[in-house]
N, C-alpha and C positions, 0 to 999 in steps of 0.2 A: 501538651497541645491537643486540642480537640480536632477531629476530622469528621467529615461526612463522606461515606464511601458506599459503593454498591458491592455487596459481599455474596459469595456463592456458598450456600449451605448444603446443597444437594441438586439432584436432577431438576432442572427448571425452577430452582428455588433461589432467586436472587432477591436480596433485600437492601433497600436504601436505608442506612442507619448512621447515627452520629455516635462516636465513642472516643475515648481517650487513647492517644498514642503513648507508648512508653517513652521515657527519656532516652535520647540516643546514647549509644556507647561510644568509646573513643574511635572505633573503626566504622562508625555509621554516619549518615548524613540525613538531616531533616530537610524536606523539600516541599514546595508549594506547586501543585499541578494546576495548569491553566487549561490545557486542551488534551483531548484523547479522542482518536478516531476508532470506530468499532470495526473489528475484523471478523470475518467469518469464523476464524479459529476461536474467537470468544463465544460465538454462538455454539460451536461444537462442544466447547468446555461446559457451557451451561446446560446443554442437552444431555451430556453424558455424566456430569457430576464426577463422583470419585472414580468412575470407570475410565475417565480420560487419563492417558498415560502421564500427563504432567500435573494432574490434580491429586493432592494427598487423600488418603483414605479417610482421615478423621475430620473432614470439613463440616460435618454436622455439629461438632463441638468447637472446632477451630476454623471458622470460615476464612476464605481467601478473598482478597480484593481483585476483581476482574479488570481486564483492560491492559493492553501492552503497547499501544501506539500513542505514547504521551510525551508532552513537552511542558517544562515549567521552569521555576527558579529555585536556586538553593537558598535555604533559610539559615541553616546552622551546620557547621562542619565539625566533625569529631577530630580530636587531636592528631590522629594518624594521617589525616588527608589535608591538613591546613596549609601544606606547602603546594598543593596541587589545585585545590578548589577553595572558593570563598563565597560568602553570602552575596546574593544578587546575580551570580553567574547563571545564565540560562543553559539548559541541558536537554538532550534527548537520550534515550536508552536503547541499546541493542538488547532485546529480551532473551535471545538465544545464548545464554551464558556459557553453557557447556562447562560448568565448574566442576572439575575433578570427575568428569564423566556423568554427572548428574543431569537429569532432564528438568530439574526445577527451574522455573522461569518467572519473572515478574508478570502479574496478570493471570497466573495459573496456580502458583504454588505457595505464595507468601501471605501472611496475615497482615502485614503492614506496608506492602508495596504493590501498587497496581494503578492503572491509569484512571479508573472511574472513582476518583477521590479528590478531596480538596488538598489534604496534606498527607504525606507518606514518610516512612523511614526507609532510606535506601540501605540495604545490608552490605556488608563488606565484600560479598561475592561479586557484586556488580563492579566495584572499583578494582578488585583483585584481577578481574578478567578484562580490564580496560573497556568495559561496556557502558560507562557513564561518559557520554560524548558531549563535549562543549558545543554550544549552538549559538550563533551570533546573528541569526536572521532577524528581520524586522517584524515578523508575525509568528506567533506560537504555533499556529496550525501547520505551518511548513515543517516544523520539528516533528509534529505528529505523523504527517504523511511521509516523512523520511524513511520510516520502516517499510511501508508498502512499496515505496519507490526503490528501496534497496533490493527488494525481490526482483524487480525488473532489471536493475543493474547486474544483479547476480546471474540472471538468465542470460544476458548478453555475454557475460564473462565465461559462462559454462559451455557455450557452443564452441565447437573445435573443427579444425580441418587438418588434413595430412598432405604430404607430398609423396609421389611415387619413389620407392626406394628408401623411405625413411619411416620409422615408427614413432617419430616425435609428433605430438599433438600441438598444433598451433592454436592457442586458445583465443576465443573471441570470434565475433562475426567477421566475415571477409571484408577487408578494406576495398572499397570501389566495386563491391559485388551487388548482386540482386537480393533483396530482402523482402519476404512476404510475411505480413502480419495478418493471420486469418482470424475472422470473427473478432476484430480488434477495434471496433468503434465504441466499446464500453470504457469505463473509467481506467482500468489497468491498461487497456489497449492504448488509450490516449497517452498515458505515461510512457508506453513503449515507443510510440511515434515520436514523442518529444525527445526521448533519449537517443533514438536513431538519428535524429537531425542535429542534436546538440551535445551528444556524448563524445567520447574519445575517438571512436572509430566510425567513420562515415561510409555507408554503402553509396553506390551511385544511384540506385533506384530503390524506392520503397513502395510496395503495393499493399494497400490496406483494404481488406474485404469485410463485408457485413451483408446482411439481407434486409436491412432496415434503412430506407432512404433518409429518414429524419435523423437517425444517428450518424449516418455518413455526412449529411449536410452540416450538422452541428460540429462534427470533427473537423470538417474542412474550413469552418469559420474560425475555430480555435487554432488549428495548425494548417495553414493554407498552402497549397501547391506553389503559389507565388512566392511566399516567404521561404519555402523550402528551396526553391530554385536559387534564391540569393545565397543560401548556404551551400550550394553546389550539389543538391540532391533533387532528383526527379521524384516527386510524390504523386501517387495515383490512388484515387479512391474508386473502388469497384463494388457494385451490388451483384454478387454472384448469383443471387436468387433470380435475377433477370436474364442470366446468360443461358442460352440453349446448351452450351457445353462449357461449364465453368473452368474445367481443367484446361481446355484448349485456349479459352480466353486469357487465362493467366499466363500460359506458355507463350501466346502471341505477343504479350507485352514485353517479353525478353527475347524476341526473335527466335523462339524455340530453344533457347539455351537452358532455361530453367532457373531455379533459385538456389543460390548458394546457402542461404539461411532461411528457414521457415519457422515461425512461431505459431503455435495453436493455442488460442485463448478460450476455446470452449470444448468441454469434454463431450463432443458429438462425433460419433463414428464416421460419418461421411466427411466431416471437416478434417479429421486426422488422415483419412485415406486420400483426400485431395492433396493434403500437404505432402504426403509420400510421393504422389504421382507427379508433383511439379518440381521435385528436387533435381538439381543439376548434378553432374558428376562431382563426387566429393562433397555433396550437399549435406547439411546438418539440420535435422528437424528437432525443435525444442518443444516438448509437450508441456506447456506452461500451465494449462488448466488443471485444477484439482478436482477429480471426480469424487462423488460420494459413494458410487457403486464400486465395491471392492473387486468386482469381477469385470469391470469395464475393460474392453479390448477392441482392437481394430486390426484389419488386415495390413500387412506391410510386405512390400516387394523385396524378398530376399535374393532374387536374382540380381537386382540393382545393388544390394548390399555387397554381394560378392564381386560383381564385375564393374560397378560404377562407384564403389566406395562410399555409398550413402550411409548415413548413421543417424542415430536418434539419442537425445539426452532428455532428461526431465529435471526440473529444478523446483524446489519448495522452500522459498525464503532466501534471504541474502545473508552474508556474514558481516562482521564488524567493518571490514574494509569497504564493502559495498555500501554500507550505511554512511560511512565517512565520506565516500564519493558523492552520494546523493545529497548530503548536507552541503558539501563544498559547491556542487553545481547550483543548488538553490541559492546559497548565499552570494554567489557570483551572478545570480539572475540569468543563468544560461538555460535552465529548465524551469517550468512552472507547473507543478503538480496540482495546482488549484483546480484543474479540470476534473480531477478525480472526485471532488466533493460536490454532492448534489443536495444534501440535507444538513441542517444545523439545529442543534437543540441544547437544552441545559441538562444538568446532571439528573434531574427528576424525570427526564425522558429516556435515560439510558437503559433502564430495566426492560421496558417494553420493546425498545428498538433492538436490543440484543436478542431477546427471546423470539422476536418476529422477523429477524433480519432477512431470511430468505424470501419473505413475502413483501418486503418493501422494495419497490422498484428504484432503479437509479444506482448511483455510485456510492462513494464513501459517506457515512454518517458521522459528522463531526460533533463532538460533545464538548461544550465549555463547562467545566466542572464546578465553577463558582456561581453559576447563574441558574435561575429557574425559567425554563421555556420549553414548550412542546417541540418535538422534533418537526421541523418545518422544511419542506422542499424549497430550495432557493427560487425556483421558478414560480412559486406561489406567493412570494413576498409582496409583489406589486398589488395583487388582488387583496391580500390581507391588509395592506397599507390603507385601503379605503376606510377602514375603521380603526386601525391601530397605527399611531404615529411612529412607533419603533420600526415597524416593518415598512412603513412608507419611506423613511429615510434609508433604511438598509437597501430597499429596492432601487433607490436613486443611485446609491454608491455602487451597487453590483452592476447596474446597467452601464455605468461609466467604465466598468472593468470587463466589458464584453460578456456580461452575464456570469462572470466567475467570482467566487468568493475571493476576497483580497484583504490585505493588511488594513486598509482604511475601514472596511466593514467590520473586521475583528475589533479594532480599536473602539469604534462607535458602539458595538454591541456590549463590550465589556464595561464601558462607561455608563451605559443607559439601561441595561437589562436589570430585571429584579434579581436580587441575590438569593442564592439557595439557602433554605432554612429548614432543616430536618432534625427532629429530635427522636 
């Protein structure tokens, strides 16, 4: 079976190539990738090359396929797994395998499995660890964003609270409590709002902050206070950049009680410190943002740690159960992570998109691996449609979906876009 894939050979050395895959072994599976969303972790792997902790030292001779947020269909199943999987099954993968303590992961460490490819060979480690996850959704892109969505689910599960006289940690955000999502009008923040409203544990009040009115307005269009009220949650959007005293404004929204749970979505010192200052007694701050500065720090009130029982956690990624939950919620249409996606492109756009990811504004960059198409902002499709009928129709479809990428748009794109052809 021939595949076309984006392979990492060294620092900033990504090459789109076609090559033959080996015949699968009895404990392997051949699969067809349809979609892969690009993660900042892939950018970091491309930037660091063999110095990355998950990337092998010999990639100059044995390049790996990059990309780990992918979804597709099974083509052929080795004898060992034929009682569990069959051709035509759709799947997603939890890339953090933790196989026998190894850091090896799809998208970082393997020659024949990664998201930026047309066909892959799934190694036995994925099945042995229960990381090949059945997916029954109506669009492949949901399977791709189930991994970043699982990071949000994991963050909510990681928060904890205690009771006086007990050392037992009660895991999860507080039911019926006050929840603050700081700097949260971006793609991952939208996912966090969605999960707060439609996940398993509901707060009574959710306050979402940002300093950009346009981002806040768009968030309110996608996840409105009116709809939240129907779900029994008070949802408030606040531009803290316009507040004379942002901390006091946040506290006033809770009648001075403070917030039981605070999530920080930007690695910005004043934002972290505001999060600390608005914590209620026994409040938990989750530092969700991933800084690139190894010495990043902020002040934290340890008087409150001692006397008010405030605490802090940090999460980086979700586990397999978190990913199963995110897939389940999407399949039940309780959450819609389509709000994360701002750009769509073909496999031939994946190299430049990965290497320039920090400089491309917006949210998730979604790659359809079997087509040829420049990386395109969804908001630009209407303008591009003036001269390109493909984008004209996609713009119409997306407009009917409140400006969000959707199953209908995916289906139309896959049926009408130019196929990838790289030798």
